[in-house]
N, C-alpha and C positions, 0 to 999 in steps of 0.2 A: 468635850472631854467628861467623863461617868462620872458621878458624884461622889464617889470613894475613890478612885483617883487622886493623889498629890494635886497638888498644883503647878503650874508654869513651874521655868526657872527661866533666868536669867544668866546668859553661862556667855563666857570671855572664852574664844579658841585664840590658843598663842600657837605660832608657825613663824618660825628662823626664817625660812624659804619654804616656799610653796609653786613648785614646776607644776603647770597646770595637767598637763597632757600625758606627760611622762616621769613617773615617775611617783613611789606610794606618799610620800607625805602631800600634795597637791592634790591624788588622791584622793589617799584619807579624808582634808580639810574640804573637799567641795561634799562629798557623799554623808558624811556623818552628819555637816552644819547643815544641807538640805532634808534630814531625815527628821533629824533633830527640830527644827522646824516644821515639820510636817504633822509631829508629835503634842504641839502648840507651846515647842521652851523657844525664850528671845535665845539668836543668836550671834554675837559679834565678834567673828573674826579678824583678830588684827595677827598681819603678817610681815614679815619684812619682805624683796625680793630676790628671785622672781612672785611677784602677785597669782593670788590664786584666781581660776576662775568660781565666781559663785554662781548657782540654780537662784530663782527667786525662793526668798525669804530670810535665810542670815543675811548682813553686814556686812561690809570689809571698809575695816580701817585700817591703813596705809600705814607701818611704822618702821621710815625709809631708815636705809644705810646707804652705806657708799657705793655697793652693791660692786666689788671688787672682781667677781666670777661671774660675772656678766658674760656672755657664750659667744659675742663678739669679740670683748675686751677685756679677758681673763688677765687678772695679776693687774692692772691697771693702777698707774698715779695721778690720785686725783686732782684736781686746782685748786688754787687756793682758795677761791673763791666758795669752792665745795664745803667746805668743814665747815658742821654748825657749832658744835660744842666738842667737849674733851674723849664726849665715845668714839666720837668719828678721827679723833688720832690714836686715840689707843690703836684703834681698831685695823688702820693704816700703818702701825709700828708695828702690831704685832704680823701682820700681814709683811711689811717689809724682815723680819724676826724669822721668817718660813714657819709661820705658825698658822694655824687656823680660827681664826676670832669673831664666828658669825654668832656661833649660838651663845658667847659669853656676852659680844656688845645689844644680840637682840635683846636678852634677858634683861641687861641694862633700861635699855631704850622702854621699854615693856613694863618693864618695873611703875618707870614715871610718870609714862601716861595711865597706866591702874591705880594710882595713889593717886591723882587728879579726878576719877572715874570711881574710887569704887561702891558708892552708897549707888553704882547706877548695874551691879552685878552681886548676884547669890554665889558663884564659883567661879573657879579660873581652871581653864582646861591648858596642858603643854604636852602638845606633839612634838617628842623628839631633841627639844632641845636642851633640858635639862643644863641652865647655866646660873651664875652664881648668881643673877638677880631674881629669880624664884625666892631664896630663900629669906628676900625682904618682905613677901606678900603678907605672912604671920603678919607683922606690923602691923598691914593694914587691916588684919582682920579677916581675908579672901580663904574661903577653906580654898585645897586644891587637887587636884587628880593630875598624874601626868603618864605620858604612854611615851612607852620606849617599845620600839616596834622589832630592834633588837642592839645588841650593846655593839657599839664600834669597834669593840676590840677583837674583835673576833675580824670586819675587815682590816685592823691594824696586822692582828698577827700572821694575815694571810700577803698581804699586801708589804712586809716588809721581810718575806719570807721567801718572795721573788727579788728582792734590791741585796745589794752589795756596798762595799765601802762607802767613799758619800753621798752615793744617793738613798742608802738604808739610813744615815746621821738627818739628810736632811727631811725624809719623808717620816723619822721617829718623831721628829719638832713640828711638824704638819699634826700629828695623832696627840698634842700634846693638850687638847681640848676634853680627850676621850677620862684622862685621873681628873676632871672637872666635875664632869657627868656622874663618875662616879661615884667621886664627895655629896653630890648634892644627889644623888638616888640612896645612898642610904640614908642622909640625915632627913629628907620629905617623907622616905618609907615607915619611919618611928610612926607618925602618926596623919599618915592619906594613903588611898590606894594610889597603886601602881597598876598600869595596864601595858600585858603585851598579848601576840596575838597568835600563839601556838604554844604547846608543851615546850618543843624544842627551844624557843628564846624563851620562855623561861626559865627549866636550866641551868642557858649560859649566861640569861642574866642572875641568876642568883649568884654562879658558882665567881663570873669577871667582877662585880661591883661586889661581891658577900653580900649578896640580904637573903634574907627568910622566905622560902617560898610561899610561906604563909600569905606574904606583905604583896603578892606580885596576884593577879588577878587575871586569867585568859580571853580577852575577847577577840573571836578572830573576825576578819574583816569580810567585807560582802562583795557584792560585783553589781554590777547597774545589766540587768540582763535586758533592760530597754534599748542601749546602745551596743551590749554585747550580744550576740547571736549567730546562730548558723545563717548562711545566705545562700541563693544560689549556684553561684559561682567558683570552683575552686582553680587556680592555674595547675595547673600537676605539673612535679617537680618545682613546687614552691616553697622555701624554708624561710620560716618567720622567727623571729628571737626579737626580744626586747632587753638592750642594752643600756638602761635612761641613764647609770653614771659609768661609761668604758672602762674599768678600774681591770687589777688581776684578779678580783672577787669575780665580778661577774662571766667569767672564761670566756670571752673572748675567743682567747688565742685557740684555746680546744677544739671551737666550732667549726675557728677558720682550719684548723688542722684536719679537723675530721673531713670536712667537704671537700678537700681537694683532694683525698683519698679514693674519693664515688667519682668526682664529674669526667676524667679518661673516657665512665664507661658507664657514667647515667648523664641523665641531661636535665641536671639542677640547678636553679638559681637561688641562693643568701640573699635574703632582705633582714638586715639589723637595723632594729628602728632605735635612735638614738648618736650624737653625734659623735663621731671612731676617735678615739686617743690616737696620737705617734702611730706608737706600739703597734695597733692596729692597723694601721692603713697603711704600715713601711710591710705590716707581714702579710697582709693584702697582697704586695707586689712582688714580693719573694715567692710567694707560690703559687705567682702565676694566676690570681682570683681576679685580677680586676672586672673581668668582663661576666664574670659569675655571679663576682659578690656585690651589693649593694648596701647605701646607707642612709637610712632616710631619716631625719631629722624636723624637728616644725609642725609637724599635722594640728591640724585640729581633731577636735573631737567625732564629727564623723568618718574622715579618711584614717583614722587612725583603729577606728573600730572595722571598718572597710577593708583596711589590711590584713590586721588576724585574722578576718573570715575568711579570706582569700587563700588564704597559707592550704597545702596538700597537708603537711608536718608544720611543728612551731616545736620547737626546742627550747628550755632551759639549762644553762651547758654550768649553771652558776657552781663556783668552790663553795659558797655557803649562801642562806637564805632564812629570813627569820619569820618570815612567812611567804613572799611574793607573788604578789598581786597581781600583774604578766599571766603566773600560771593559772592562774584562775578565770581572767578572763579570756587566755586559749580555753581553758575549759566550755566556758561560758559561751563560745563560740563553735565549739561544738569542733575543734581541731583536731587530728589525733597530737598526743605532747609525746615529746621523747624528757624526762628532769634529769636533775641529777641525784643522785641514791645521798639527799646529806642533808643538816637542817632541819629546816621546817618541811623539809618538799613530800617526802614520802609521807607527811600528818596532811599534810594540804592535797595529796592528790590521789591516798590511800592506792585503790584497781583501775583508777581511770588516767593510771600514766607508766613509761614507761620507764622506771629508771637503770639510769646508767651509771655507773663507775665514776665521781668526779673527776675532773683533772684528766682521764682515760680519753685521746684521741682517735685510739687503737676501735675499744668496747665503745665508743658512739659509734664510729664508721658504721660496726660492721649495724649496727640497732637502726641507724637510718636507712643502710639499703635495706637490712628487712622488711622493715614496714615498706617503705616505696616499694617495691616489689608485690605487695601482699594488699591489696584493695580491701577484701574480708576484712583480715585486720583493723585497719584504717576506720573500716564502717563501726566494728564495733568499740573500737575503742571513743568512737563520735560517740555514741548512745552513754556508756559508762560515764562519759565527761559529760553532758548535760544530766543526767541523773546528780550527779556528782554535787551539781552547782546547785540546784534546783531540791536537793537533802539539806542543804552544810549552811549557803553561802548570802545571806539576805542583809542589805545593810539597815533595812527599818528590823531587825535585831539586833543589828549589831547598839542603835540610837534607844534601845530602849537598855540594854544591859549596859550601855554606857551612863545612863541618867541615872540607871541604880545603882554606880560608882559615883556621882556627883550624891545624890542622896548622904550616901553613906559617909564623905566627906565632909558634907555640911553636920550632917547631925555629931560625930564628934569634933568637931569645930563647938559649935555651940556646949558639949558635954566638958571638953577640959576650959574653958571663959567662966 
């Protein structure tokens, strides 16, 4: 470390769930913790299930939950011998009532762990949880930084708009945690930096959570170009899309309808990376796409990166994105990209993607047809994609900018004492 550089920090990085290979939270935790450690900081990651996979440098502390939403047994009822304390009882009771308890109960458990180890850390960084337990960190004397990749209030609006009757009422209870996150964000923003990933996400956070733009810093995410890069062979007619959580927000239904319009005239095959919802499986059958659409999940890092780079065309059909790591991973793979003209996607992709109207299967189908039939446009988009990544998205830059926010939080805490 250079003589005039500030000394290393001891960082507690919190993530209430950290799916390793597919989905933003686990990727963010893994990449950021590795780069912070490479800068000389000591990073302890505290996560609930599913736990992240970390590279050398940071350490991982399991903060066990009841793991009520595991892929192979979602909404399960725990055995009596699994209960350890009142937080476990609360978690199950909230699930039975139709709520999503993990952000709250993780924050309670994390506060308990940090209270016993408060002298081991200089700063705490919360990743997208915003549970009430964070409000207790001030009493422990621990400075706090919080990342909000985008406000889940946007997901809630889009999801509820697609439902009616009892389904809408039930889903509203599920999103009850969003009110908690808004309250916690407002409370902590008066004394701690909030980080988000794009100007679009900043606007949505400030509008929905009623927070001043001056209190929200923008640090775009990065991409691991050692893993995501062009490879030799692309499969003709292969379209790849990522839907880490197959909800209406991700636009899988729009993509399926668009592909259905083309398969009678083009030799295309769609691969969706993610576990399909019941609705997507049903729509795939209704559109007679079972031999033209494959859903893949559980891929390791290498298989995931190779599959992205094998695509002739990539699509991000979301109805909203606060950033979209998959979009940047597609760009880093040099894959021609079609993305929805919504949220942060125009900001993230700039001129390196073709933008289409969100939720418009006709527009998406026409664009897929044009791009599939034009190898020259594919090549031009691939070149733009690689240039965009090289000039904009670096995890080392993300880590340095984030460390600056840690030092600001520590300085504010020191001045207020």
